[in-house]
Residue frames relative to the residue before (quaternion, step in Angstrom):
aa qw qx qy qz dx dy dz
X 1.0000 0.0000 0.0000 0.0000 0.00 0.00 0.00
X 0.6080 0.6067 -0.3483 0.3754 3.48 1.21 -0.70
X 0.5826 0.6103 -0.3471 0.4094 3.46 1.24 -0.77
X 0.7504 0.4202 -0.2017 0.4687 3.50 1.10 -0.84
X 0.3830 0.7285 -0.4745 0.3121 3.55 1.27 0.02
X 0.6800 0.4948 -0.3056 0.4465 3.67 0.70 -1.00
X 0.6596 0.4892 -0.3257 0.4685 3.64 0.92 -0.96
X 0.7020 0.4944 -0.2998 0.4158 3.47 0.83 -0.86
X 0.6243 0.5310 -0.3176 0.4769 3.54 1.19 -0.73
X 0.6012 0.5546 -0.3283 0.4724 3.58 1.18 -0.69
X 0.6871 0.4759 -0.2895 0.4665 3.59 0.82 -1.01
X 0.6611 0.5058 -0.3190 0.4532 3.62 0.90 -0.94
X 0.6970 0.4609 -0.3192 0.4470 3.65 0.76 -0.93
X 0.7013 0.4359 -0.3003 0.4775 3.66 0.84 -0.77
X 0.5848 0.5408 -0.3769 0.4728 3.60 1.07 -0.38
X 0.6780 0.4803 -0.2676 0.4879 3.55 0.91 -0.91
X 0.6040 0.5590 -0.3292 0.4630 3.56 1.08 -0.71
X 0.6965 0.4908 -0.2568 0.4561 3.54 0.96 -1.13
X 0.6358 0.5392 -0.2950 0.4669 3.41 1.12 -0.81
X 0.6703 0.4846 -0.2886 0.4823 3.60 0.97 -0.84
X 0.6499 0.5287 -0.3200 0.4423 3.55 1.05 -0.73
X 0.6936 0.4148 -0.2753 0.5207 3.68 1.23 -0.39
X 0.7811 0.4025 -0.2430 0.4109 3.55 0.99 -0.58
X 0.7446 0.4014 -0.2292 0.4815 3.55 1.19 -0.57
X 0.5943 -0.6219 0.4083 0.3056 3.41 -1.37 0.59
X 0.7526 -0.4230 0.2674 0.4278 3.61 -1.12 0.17
X 0.6134 0.5830 -0.3235 0.4234 3.51 0.99 -0.87
X 0.7261 0.4181 -0.2335 0.4934 3.50 0.67 -1.27
X 0.6043 0.5712 -0.3550 0.4273 3.62 1.00 -0.66
X 0.6290 0.5605 -0.2765 0.4624 3.49 0.98 -1.01
X 0.6645 0.5066 -0.2874 0.4682 3.43 0.90 -1.13
X 0.6862 0.5057 -0.2717 0.4468 3.67 0.82 -0.89
X 0.6645 0.4859 -0.2796 0.4941 3.43 1.17 -0.76
X 0.6777 0.4440 -0.3341 0.4816 3.58 1.03 -0.41
X 0.5480 0.5379 -0.4246 0.4796 3.57 1.19 -0.16
X 0.6173 0.5209 -0.3480 0.4759 3.57 0.83 -0.83
X 0.6449 0.5015 -0.3287 0.4738 3.77 0.73 -1.00
X 0.6516 0.5403 -0.3012 0.4390 3.62 0.77 -1.09
X 0.6388 0.4882 -0.3286 0.4956 3.64 0.91 -0.96
X 0.6693 0.4624 -0.3873 0.4338 3.69 0.66 -0.82
X 0.6735 0.4889 -0.3311 0.4447 3.69 0.88 -0.66
X 0.6516 0.4670 -0.3604 0.4769 3.61 0.85 -0.75
X 0.7312 0.4590 -0.3293 0.3824 3.60 0.51 -0.94
X 0.6276 0.5110 -0.3415 0.4779 3.57 1.22 -0.71
X 0.6376 0.4904 -0.3410 0.4865 3.69 0.96 -0.73
X 0.6945 0.4855 -0.3279 0.4178 3.66 0.83 -0.61
X 0.5327 0.5485 -0.4503 0.4610 3.58 1.29 0.01
X 0.6956 0.4194 -0.3093 0.4946 3.59 1.01 -0.45
X 0.7739 0.3751 -0.2101 0.4651 3.53 0.60 -1.07
X 0.7380 0.4177 -0.2417 0.4716 3.73 0.95 -0.62
X 0.7917 0.3558 -0.1662 0.4680 3.57 0.82 -1.02
X 0.7600 0.3264 -0.2119 0.5205 3.65 1.03 -0.66
X 0.4647 -0.7247 0.4055 0.3072 3.55 1.34 -0.18
X 0.5689 0.5966 -0.3951 0.4054 3.59 1.11 0.28
X 0.2568 -0.7757 0.5514 0.1680 3.68 -0.52 1.16
X 0.0208 -0.7922 0.6088 -0.0374 3.44 -0.47 1.30
X 0.1643 -0.7524 0.6330 0.0791 3.56 -1.19 0.79
X 0.5645 0.6353 -0.3929 0.3512 3.69 1.06 0.35
X 0.3228 0.7812 -0.4899 0.2134 3.56 1.19 0.20
X 0.6118 0.5581 -0.3590 0.4305 3.71 0.96 -0.62
X 0.6408 0.5606 -0.3173 0.4176 3.39 1.14 -0.76
X 0.6816 0.4487 -0.2885 0.5009 3.62 1.03 -0.64
X 0.5286 0.6103 -0.3684 0.4608 3.44 1.39 -0.42
X 0.6806 0.5532 -0.2240 0.4249 3.32 0.96 -1.16
X 0.6298 0.5548 -0.2676 0.4732 3.58 1.15 -0.94
X 0.6494 0.5328 -0.2686 0.4714 3.47 1.15 -0.84
X 0.6854 0.5097 -0.2650 0.4475 3.30 0.91 -1.19
X 0.6956 0.4842 -0.2853 0.4475 3.64 0.71 -0.91
X 0.6632 0.5183 -0.2984 0.4500 3.48 0.97 -1.09
X 0.7039 0.4656 -0.2634 0.4673 3.66 0.80 -0.83
X 0.6045 0.5280 -0.3660 0.4709 3.60 1.26 -0.62
X 0.6967 0.5094 -0.2818 0.4192 3.55 0.74 -1.03
X 0.6818 0.5371 -0.2276 0.4414 3.52 1.12 -1.07
X 0.7636 0.3449 -0.1751 0.5170 3.54 1.04 -0.80
X 0.4842 0.6412 -0.4653 0.3714 3.74 1.05 0.14
X 0.4664 -0.6619 0.4797 0.3381 3.65 -0.81 0.91
X 0.6378 -0.5856 0.3814 0.3239 3.48 -1.17 0.92
X 0.6730 0.4981 -0.3200 0.4434 3.64 1.01 -0.68
X 0.6038 0.5487 -0.3357 0.4708 3.58 1.35 -0.48
X 0.6473 0.5385 -0.2811 0.4604 3.39 1.15 -1.04
X 0.6238 0.5576 -0.3392 0.4299 3.59 1.04 -0.58
X 0.7241 0.4121 -0.2484 0.4940 3.42 1.05 -0.61
X 0.7550 0.3982 -0.2049 0.4790 3.63 0.94 -0.99
X 0.7783 0.1605 -0.0718 0.6028 3.65 1.09 -0.69
X 0.0193 0.8610 -0.5082 0.0103 3.57 0.59 1.16
X 0.6634 0.5170 -0.2662 0.4710 3.60 1.24 -0.38
X 0.4172 0.6836 -0.5037 0.3240 3.63 1.19 0.11
X 0.6004 -0.5261 0.4457 0.4051 3.62 -1.22 0.42
X 0.6371 -0.6278 0.3156 0.3168 3.50 -1.03 0.85
X 0.6386 0.5009 -0.3072 0.4969 3.53 1.17 -0.71
X 0.6731 0.4612 -0.3316 0.4735 3.65 0.92 -0.78
X 0.5904 0.5818 -0.3676 0.4217 3.76 1.11 -0.49
X 0.7259 0.4676 -0.2271 0.4504 3.44 1.19 -0.74
X 0.5849 0.6380 -0.3550 0.3533 3.39 1.26 -0.40
X 0.1251 0.8053 -0.5767 0.0566 3.63 -0.93 0.74
X 0.0758 -0.8639 0.4913 -0.0815 3.40 0.13 1.57
X 0.5544 -0.5607 0.4692 0.3978 3.76 -1.15 0.45
X 0.6922 -0.5117 0.3588 0.3611 3.44 -1.33 0.67
X 0.6643 0.5031 -0.3249 0.4473 3.63 0.73 -0.81
X 0.6702 0.4807 -0.2964 0.4816 3.62 0.84 -0.91
X 0.6147 0.5580 -0.3222 0.4549 3.57 0.94 -0.73
X 0.7184 0.4737 -0.2318 0.4537 3.41 0.73 -1.27
X 0.6422 0.4736 -0.3424 0.4960 3.66 1.04 -0.63
X 0.6094 0.5130 -0.3733 0.4754 3.66 0.83 -0.68
X 0.6700 0.4851 -0.3163 0.4644 3.57 0.74 -0.80
X 0.6071 0.5667 -0.3097 0.4630 3.60 1.08 -0.62
X 0.6805 0.4965 -0.2423 0.4814 3.43 1.07 -1.03
X 0.6639 0.5052 -0.2889 0.4696 3.42 1.03 -0.82
X 0.6275 0.5370 -0.3153 0.4674 3.58 1.17 -0.65
X 0.6209 0.5329 -0.3080 0.4855 3.54 1.17 -0.99
X 0.6674 0.4988 -0.3241 0.4480 3.60 0.91 -0.85
X 0.6420 0.4941 -0.3406 0.4772 3.62 0.94 -0.69
X 0.6111 0.5801 -0.3074 0.4421 3.47 1.06 -1.00
X 0.6376 0.5569 -0.2774 0.4543 3.60 0.97 -1.04
X 0.7380 0.4295 -0.2198 0.4717 3.50 0.80 -1.34
X 0.6746 0.4602 -0.3086 0.4878 3.66 1.00 -0.56
X 0.6569 0.5377 -0.3151 0.4243 3.59 1.02 -0.80
X 0.5526 0.6227 -0.4206 0.3606 3.67 1.07 -0.56
X 0.7847 0.2834 -0.2115 0.5092 3.63 0.80 -0.92
X 0.6552 0.5513 -0.3108 0.4125 3.59 1.08 -0.69
X 0.7201 0.4296 -0.3153 0.4444 3.68 0.91 -0.72
X 0.4678 0.6126 -0.5163 0.3732 3.55 1.09 0.44
X 0.6198 0.5396 -0.3445 0.4539 3.59 1.32 -0.22
X 0.1870 -0.7818 0.5807 0.1292 3.65 -1.23 0.19
X 0.8115 0.2839 -0.1922 0.4731 3.55 -1.27 0.41
X 0.8264 -0.2055 0.1307 0.5078 3.52 -1.09 -0.80
X 0.4806 0.6568 -0.4183 0.4033 3.60 1.22 -0.19
X 0.6831 0.5213 -0.2175 0.4629 3.33 1.09 -1.17
X 0.6145 0.5941 -0.2747 0.4403 3.39 1.06 -1.13
X 0.7009 0.4722 -0.2635 0.4651 3.56 0.92 -1.18
X 0.6633 0.5104 -0.3177 0.4456 3.54 1.05 -0.83
X 0.6787 0.4272 -0.3346 0.4950 3.64 0.86 -0.64
X 0.6157 0.5041 -0.3976 0.4568 3.67 0.97 -0.42
X 0.6005 0.5412 -0.3674 0.4599 3.60 1.19 -0.41
X 0.5879 0.5562 -0.3375 0.4806 3.62 1.20 -0.62
X 0.6175 0.5526 -0.3214 0.4583 3.54 1.07 -0.72
X 0.6922 0.4585 -0.2589 0.4936 3.46 0.99 -1.07
X 0.6027 0.5252 -0.3881 0.4585 3.74 0.93 -0.53
X 0.6607 0.5018 -0.3068 0.4665 3.53 0.82 -0.91
X 0.6400 0.5064 -0.3136 0.4854 3.67 0.84 -0.85
X 0.6568 0.4746 -0.3150 0.4941 3.73 0.82 -0.89
X 0.6182 0.5160 -0.3644 0.4677 3.69 0.82 -0.70
X 0.6843 0.5140 -0.2822 0.4335 3.46 0.85 -1.09
X 0.6490 0.4991 -0.3111 0.4826 3.63 1.10 -0.74
X 0.8012 0.3818 -0.1595 0.4322 3.64 0.85 -0.87
X 0.6800 0.4843 -0.3533 0.4221 3.55 1.08 -0.47
X 0.2136 -0.8606 0.4518 0.0979 3.57 0.60 1.34
X 0.7236 0.4786 -0.3275 0.3743 3.57 0.57 -0.97
X 0.7052 0.4541 -0.2416 0.4880 3.57 1.31 -0.36
X 0.8385 0.2486 -0.0810 0.4781 3.42 0.76 -1.18
X 0.4061 -0.7259 0.4435 0.3339 3.50 1.47 -0.20
X 0.5621 -0.6694 0.3691 0.3157 3.60 1.08 0.38
X 0.7845 -0.1992 0.2063 0.5498 3.59 -0.95 -0.94
X 0.5843 0.5892 -0.3990 0.3903 3.63 0.99 -0.27
X 0.3219 -0.7873 0.4669 0.2420 3.57 1.20 -0.59
X 0.4860 -0.5889 0.5650 0.3127 3.55 -1.45 -0.14
X 0.0053 0.7761 -0.6296 0.0362 3.66 -0.72 1.00
X 0.7264 0.4210 -0.3254 0.4351 3.45 -1.48 0.15
X 0.2512 0.7587 -0.5431 0.2574 3.70 1.07 0.72
X 0.4991 -0.6365 0.4616 0.3642 3.58 -1.03 0.60
X 0.4251 -0.7417 0.4619 0.2362 3.63 -0.84 0.87
X 0.0281 0.8579 -0.5088 0.0664 3.46 0.54 1.25
X 0.6244 0.5625 -0.3558 0.4088 3.64 1.08 -0.49
X 0.0186 0.7564 -0.6521 0.0466 3.45 -0.68 1.22
X 0.6688 -0.4556 0.3599 0.4643 3.49 -1.43 0.04
X 0.6492 0.5000 -0.3731 0.4351 3.72 0.79 -0.57
X 0.6143 0.5120 -0.3423 0.4933 3.76 1.11 -0.60
X 0.7233 0.4945 -0.2534 0.4100 3.51 0.75 -1.04
X 0.7375 0.3720 -0.2356 0.5120 3.55 1.05 -0.74
X 0.5534 0.5449 -0.4133 0.4754 3.50 1.25 -0.10
X 0.6516 0.4359 -0.3116 0.5370 3.70 0.92 -0.72
X 0.5842 0.5579 -0.4031 0.4301 3.72 0.89 -0.52
X 0.6766 0.5014 -0.2691 0.4673 3.56 1.00 -1.03
X 0.6166 0.5140 -0.3481 0.4842 3.50 0.96 -0.68
X 0.6392 0.5456 -0.3296 0.4302 3.56 0.80 -0.96
X 0.7339 0.4370 -0.2630 0.4485 3.36 0.56 -1.34
X 0.7009 0.4998 -0.3034 0.4085 3.58 0.83 -0.89
X 0.6171 0.5231 -0.3293 0.4870 3.68 1.08 -0.65
X 0.6982 0.4472 -0.2784 0.4848 3.58 0.76 -1.06
X 0.6347 0.5079 -0.3638 0.4548 3.67 0.92 -0.57
X 0.6685 0.4621 -0.3133 0.4914 3.54 1.00 -0.57
X 0.6077 0.5216 -0.3694 0.4714 3.59 1.06 -0.52
X 0.7219 0.4316 -0.2774 0.4645 3.67 0.67 -0.81
X 0.6860 0.4146 -0.2909 0.5223 3.62 1.21 -0.05
X 0.5702 0.5635 -0.3811 0.4607 3.54 1.31 0.23
X 0.6984 -0.4367 0.3388 0.4547 3.63 -1.18 -0.07
X 0.6261 0.5032 -0.3529 0.4799 3.55 1.17 -0.63
X 0.6116 0.5209 -0.3550 0.4781 3.73 0.99 -0.50
X 0.6738 0.4810 -0.3178 0.4622 3.51 0.85 -0.85
X 0.6487 0.4705 -0.3580 0.4792 3.59 1.12 -0.64
X 0.5818 0.5198 -0.4001 0.4809 3.75 1.01 -0.49
X 0.6850 0.4502 -0.3425 0.4591 3.72 0.64 -0.64
X 0.6355 0.5380 -0.3472 0.4315 3.61 1.10 -0.63
X 0.6238 0.5101 -0.3189 0.4990 3.49 1.22 -0.75
X 0.6459 0.5558 -0.3318 0.4047 3.52 0.91 -0.77
X 0.7164 0.4559 -0.2716 0.4528 3.60 1.06 -0.97
X 0.7947 -0.0952 0.1132 0.5888 3.57 0.94 -0.95
X 0.3223 -0.7874 0.5029 0.1525 3.60 -0.05 1.26
X 0.7127 0.4897 -0.2656 0.4261 3.61 0.85 -0.83
X 0.6441 0.5262 -0.2659 0.4873 3.39 1.29 -0.77
X 0.6273 0.5395 -0.2846 0.4842 3.55 1.20 -0.74
X 0.6969 0.4699 -0.2823 0.4624 3.41 1.07 -0.73
X 0.5890 0.5399 -0.3334 0.5005 3.49 1.24 -0.57
X 0.7239 0.3880 -0.2921 0.4900 3.67 0.94 -0.53
X 0.6432 -0.5640 0.3026 0.4203 3.70 1.23 0.48
X 0.4070 0.7111 -0.4801 0.3135 3.63 0.98 0.35
X 0.3309 -0.7599 0.5159 0.2166 3.68 -0.47 0.86
X 0.2764 -0.8297 0.4569 0.1623 3.57 0.41 1.36
X 0.7433 0.4353 -0.2979 0.4114 3.53 0.38 -1.24
X 0.6556 0.5267 -0.3084 0.4447 3.67 0.93 -1.01
X 0.5887 0.5902 -0.3212 0.4494 3.61 1.09 -0.75
X 0.7378 0.4419 -0.2259 0.4575 3.46 0.77 -1.26
X 0.6112 0.5345 -0.3359 0.4774 3.57 1.17 -0.71
X 0.6734 0.4998 -0.3497 0.4177 3.70 0.77 -0.83
X 0.5801 0.5689 -0.3377 0.4751 3.50 1.16 -0.84
X 0.6939 0.5388 -0.2467 0.4091 3.53 0.75 -1.21
X 0.6770 0.5093 -0.2360 0.4759 3.54 1.15 -1.01
X 0.6715 0.5065 -0.2596 0.4745 3.46 1.09 -0.99
X 0.6580 0.4828 -0.3194 0.4815 3.58 0.99 -0.61
X 0.6071 0.5376 -0.3476 0.4708 3.58 1.15 -0.68
X 0.6008 0.5699 -0.3674 0.4235 3.67 0.96 -0.76
X 0.7303 0.4573 -0.2124 0.4609 3.49 0.60 -1.21
X 0.6271 0.5439 -0.3404 0.4417 3.53 1.11 -0.71
X 0.6253 0.5457 -0.3041 0.4676 3.50 1.25 -0.78
X 0.5880 0.5674 -0.3371 0.4676 3.49 1.10 -0.80
X 0.6571 0.5226 -0.2970 0.4549 3.48 0.77 -1.05
X 0.6708 0.5151 -0.2980 0.4427 3.65 1.10 -0.83
X 0.6561 0.4976 -0.3176 0.4702 3.42 1.12 -0.67
X 0.6399 0.4664 -0.3528 0.4986 3.66 1.10 -0.61
X 0.6130 0.5300 -0.3748 0.4503 3.66 0.89 -0.68
X 0.6662 0.5381 -0.2884 0.4283 3.68 0.84 -0.91
X 0.7582 0.3077 -0.2082 0.5358 3.49 0.91 -0.79
X 0.5196 0.5172 -0.4684 0.4931 3.67 1.19 0.51
X 0.7496 0.4277 -0.2013 0.4632 3.55 0.86 -0.91
X 0.2126 -0.8425 0.4283 0.2483 3.44 1.56 -0.76
X 0.7255 0.2469 -0.2154 0.6052 3.67 1.24 0.35
X 0.0423 0.7902 -0.6114 0.0028 3.46 -1.13 0.80
X 0.1096 -0.7688 0.6294 0.0289 3.50 -1.26 0.63
X 0.6521 -0.5157 0.3576 0.4254 3.68 -1.01 0.46
X 0.6394 0.5303 -0.3084 0.4635 3.71 1.04 -0.84
X 0.5421 0.6247 -0.4129 0.3815 3.58 1.13 -0.32
X 0.7628 0.3341 -0.1360 0.5367 3.55 1.23 -0.63
X 0.2634 0.7716 -0.5196 0.2555 3.56 1.00 0.99
X 0.8239 -0.3065 0.2160 0.4250 3.46 -1.41 -0.20
X 0.5825 0.6315 -0.3304 0.3908 3.35 1.17 -1.12
X 0.6315 0.5707 -0.2815 0.4431 3.67 1.04 -0.96
X 0.7146 0.4301 -0.2717 0.4801 3.48 0.94 -0.86
X 0.5873 0.5544 -0.3718 0.4578 3.54 1.06 -0.69
X 0.6407 0.5110 -0.3412 0.4605 3.64 0.81 -0.92
X 0.6804 0.4495 -0.3366 0.4708 3.69 0.72 -0.85
X 0.6474 0.5013 -0.3610 0.4464 3.73 0.83 -0.81
X 0.6286 0.5530 -0.3327 0.4340 3.56 1.04 -0.79
X 0.6629 0.5327 -0.3071 0.4271 3.51 0.99 -0.75
X 0.6024 0.5401 -0.2766 0.5185 3.52 1.32 -0.72
X 0.6962 0.4802 -0.2820 0.4530 3.52 0.71 -1.10
X 0.6887 0.4883 -0.2778 0.4583 3.62 0.85 -1.03
X 0.6831 0.4942 -0.2582 0.4716 3.58 0.98 -0.85
X 0.5308 -0.6193 0.4074 0.4108 3.43 0.92 -1.02
X 0.2739 -0.7574 0.5589 0.1972 3.62 -0.37 1.13
X 0.7483 0.3102 -0.2822 0.5139 3.52 -0.97 1.10
X 0.6869 0.3408 -0.2878 0.5737 3.59 1.19 0.37
X 0.3493 -0.7097 0.5654 0.2337 3.55 -0.83 1.10
X 0.6443 0.5306 -0.3207 0.4477 3.68 0.91 -0.79
X 0.6145 0.5457 -0.3198 0.4716 3.58 1.14 -0.58
X 0.6281 0.5264 -0.3038 0.4859 3.56 1.15 -0.88
X 0.6144 0.5459 -0.3293 0.4648 3.61 1.01 -0.83
X 0.6993 0.5036 -0.2327 0.4508 3.44 0.91 -1.17
X 0.6566 0.4902 -0.2886 0.4952 3.58 1.04 -0.87
X 0.6228 0.5517 -0.3386 0.4394 3.59 0.98 -0.68
X 0.6754 0.4867 -0.2821 0.4768 3.57 0.95 -1.15
X 0.6314 0.5454 -0.3213 0.4480 3.62 0.94 -0.84
X 0.7476 0.4274 -0.2115 0.4622 3.54 0.79 -1.17
X 0.6105 0.4821 -0.3536 0.5195 3.62 1.12 -0.06
X 0.7614 0.3889 -0.2575 0.4503 3.62 0.56 -1.02
X 0.6182 0.5789 -0.3925 0.3586 3.79 0.86 -0.78
X 0.6765 0.5047 -0.3127 0.4356 3.57 0.90 -0.97
X 0.6144 0.5499 -0.3223 0.4651 3.53 1.11 -0.81
X 0.6953 0.4503 -0.2805 0.4849 3.57 0.79 -0.97
X 0.6731 0.5174 -0.3069 0.4302 3.71 0.93 -0.77
X 0.5962 0.5698 -0.3837 0.4157 3.58 1.21 -0.65
X 0.6237 0.5371 -0.3514 0.4462 3.60 1.12 -0.39
X 0.5748 0.5615 -0.3192 0.5024 3.49 1.34 -0.61
X 0.6475 0.5689 -0.3165 0.3962 3.51 0.94 -0.82
X 0.6869 0.4355 -0.2269 0.5358 3.49 1.19 -1.07
X 0.6542 0.4960 -0.3624 0.4413 3.81 0.94 -0.58
X 0.7425 0.3983 -0.2237 0.4899 3.55 0.73 -0.92
X 0.0781 0.8002 -0.5909 0.0662 3.60 -0.81 0.63
X 0.1770 -0.7341 0.6511 0.0771 3.49 -1.28 0.82
X 0.8253 -0.0308 -0.0903 0.5566 3.51 -0.66 1.34
X 0.7340 -0.4439 0.2724 0.4359 3.59 0.92 0.52
X 0.6523 0.5372 -0.2759 0.4582 3.38 1.38 -0.10
X 0.3944 -0.7198 0.4899 0.2937 3.66 -0.52 1.06
X 0.5091 -0.6849 0.4587 0.2478 3.56 -1.25 0.89
X 0.0638 -0.8243 0.5618 -0.0285 3.62 0.69 1.22
X 0.7738 0.3395 -0.2386 0.4786 3.69 -0.88 0.99
X 0.5289 0.6526 -0.4286 0.3327 3.49 1.29 -0.37
X 0.6135 0.5376 -0.3988 0.4190 3.74 1.04 -0.55
X 0.6233 0.5289 -0.3580 0.4512 3.60 0.96 -0.75
X 0.6516 0.4987 -0.3501 0.4518 3.55 0.91 -0.97
X 0.6569 0.5096 -0.3407 0.4391 3.78 0.70 -0.89
X 0.6892 0.4735 -0.3354 0.4339 3.58 0.81 -0.90
X 0.6607 0.5458 -0.3204 0.4037 3.49 1.15 -0.70
X 0.6424 0.5206 -0.2949 0.4789 3.38 1.33 -0.84
X 0.5964 0.5954 -0.3218 0.4314 3.55 1.19 -0.63
X 0.6478 0.5197 -0.2727 0.4857 3.42 1.15 -1.02
X 0.6688 0.4974 -0.3201 0.4502 3.49 1.03 -0.94
X 0.6519 0.4841 -0.3434 0.4719 3.66 0.99 -0.72
X 0.5705 0.5424 -0.4021 0.4676 3.70 1.02 -0.45
X 0.6900 0.4990 -0.2615 0.4544 3.55 0.74 -1.04
X 0.6642 0.4947 -0.2739 0.4889 3.66 1.02 -0.74
X 0.8522 0.2421 -0.0949 0.4540 3.59 0.63 -1.18
X 0.7915 0.0878 -0.0729 0.6004 3.54 1.24 -0.33
X 0.1221 -0.8686 0.4759 0.0648 3.58 0.64 1.27
X 0.6510 0.5571 -0.2732 0.4372 3.55 1.21 -0.47
X 0.5080 -0.6842 0.3606 0.3793 3.41 1.49 0.05
X 0.7481 -0.4281 0.2560 0.4376 3.63 -1.17 0.26
X 0.8020 0.2609 -0.1458 0.5172 3.63 0.88 -0.93
X 0.3806 -0.7211 0.5027 0.2873 3.41 1.19 -0.30
X 0.6930 -0.4042 0.2938 0.5197 3.69 -0.64 -0.98
X 0.4359 0.6793 -0.4690 0.3587 3.61 1.27 0.34
X 0.2613 -0.7048 0.6235 0.2150 3.46 -1.44 0.21
X 0.6095 -0.5656 0.4132 0.3713 3.52 -1.12 0.81
X 0.6820 0.4617 -0.3830 0.4182 3.82 0.42 -0.78
X 0.6456 0.5316 -0.3334 0.4352 3.59 0.89 -0.83
X 0.6517 0.5370 -0.2796 0.4568 3.51 1.02 -0.95
X 0.6411 0.4838 -0.2945 0.5178 3.64 0.99 -0.76
X 0.6382 0.5068 -0.3513 0.4609 3.54 0.91 -0.75
X 0.6665 0.4980 -0.3027 0.4650 3.58 0.87 -1.00
X 0.6416 0.5465 -0.3037 0.4444 3.65 1.04 -0.80
X 0.6265 0.5055 -0.3107 0.5054 3.56 1.24 -0.71
X 0.6228 0.5513 -0.3188 0.4544 3.48 0.92 -0.71
X 0.7010 0.4721 -0.2663 0.4634 3.49 0.87 -0.95
X 0.6416 0.5160 -0.3028 0.4800 3.63 1.07 -0.54
X 0.7030 0.4351 -0.2983 0.4770 3.40 1.06 -0.54
X 0.5275 -0.6655 0.3813 0.3654 3.54 1.33 0.09
X 0.6209 0.5003 -0.3659 0.4799 3.63 1.10 0.34
X 0.3879 -0.7019 0.5279 0.2795 3.56 -0.98 0.89
X 0.5024 -0.6645 0.4424 0.3321 3.49 -1.06 0.79
X 0.3276 -0.7780 0.5076 0.1724 3.57 -0.94 0.93
X 0.6225 -0.5413 0.3247 0.4627 3.67 -0.87 0.17
X 0.6475 0.5101 -0.3593 0.4376 3.54 1.10 -0.50
X 0.6331 0.5146 -0.3457 0.4636 3.57 1.19 -0.67
X 0.6327 0.5285 -0.3478 0.4466 3.54 1.02 -0.73
X 0.6658 0.5205 -0.3165 0.4308 3.62 1.06 -0.74
X 0.6071 0.5627 -0.3083 0.4688 3.44 1.23 -0.74
X 0.6506 0.5140 -0.3148 0.4620 3.49 1.05 -1.02
């Protein structure tokens, strides 16, 4: 039966997404789509930050690359003739399907990650964090000043609303499935070895730099996919959409859920998407002196993150996975101690 669990999960998730798409209004559909996009971002960042041990703050840069690439490639030619008249002639006539445009954006982000990662991944710790943060600033500055392509601060609007719940959750399943297979492959074990002790991993023959670079490139590809989905959900993008706040939110999802746990990334993404939406209603309901408490949701989320860092720094899930926890709980209830073979099968 374990062999059919992934297939059953895919059928259930896509079935529920299709049902929600036909039954819910636009507001709830958008929240569910944002949850799926945030899961893609958190799981892909966890591959770099949680499994290979590199603290990256450049995820929003790859998201911006995917968003702008997909936007330009999917805009109808007649719209580009008005909104982007200075585009090169060949690019102004291109009008690709959403899937192809998203994949091209992912490939471009992977190439950028590869070229940037060669010098940047020779750093470690806060040096690497500052370097990847610089990448995000560079991409944002290019977006502000490359007027013929990005329209600068005005951004690009009127994008086709291609992102539906089926597209969002389909890509979410692909992301989770691919990264799940990676972390349970020899490459994933090499990433965890580098995270735990880089010198010991190198002595055992692990190609440390190549392993870190592969994790960085793979995370960038899926971050770009999430950017394309986000752009065609909101239907308008500006360079300020991919500022530091976006990166902070994704890092918070990973930290709260647990770095080194795919299940934790999913839980953190769901919490960090739903809590602000719920707290916004509290802001307008509670009032002091007749003034709504705007900003209360950000304060509560920040305090929650601070509490997690103080009292459970490993996150809600730590480095455990939900299926393994459920399997261990089932073994305990049956009165049998989980063996190594059972844990490996789980």
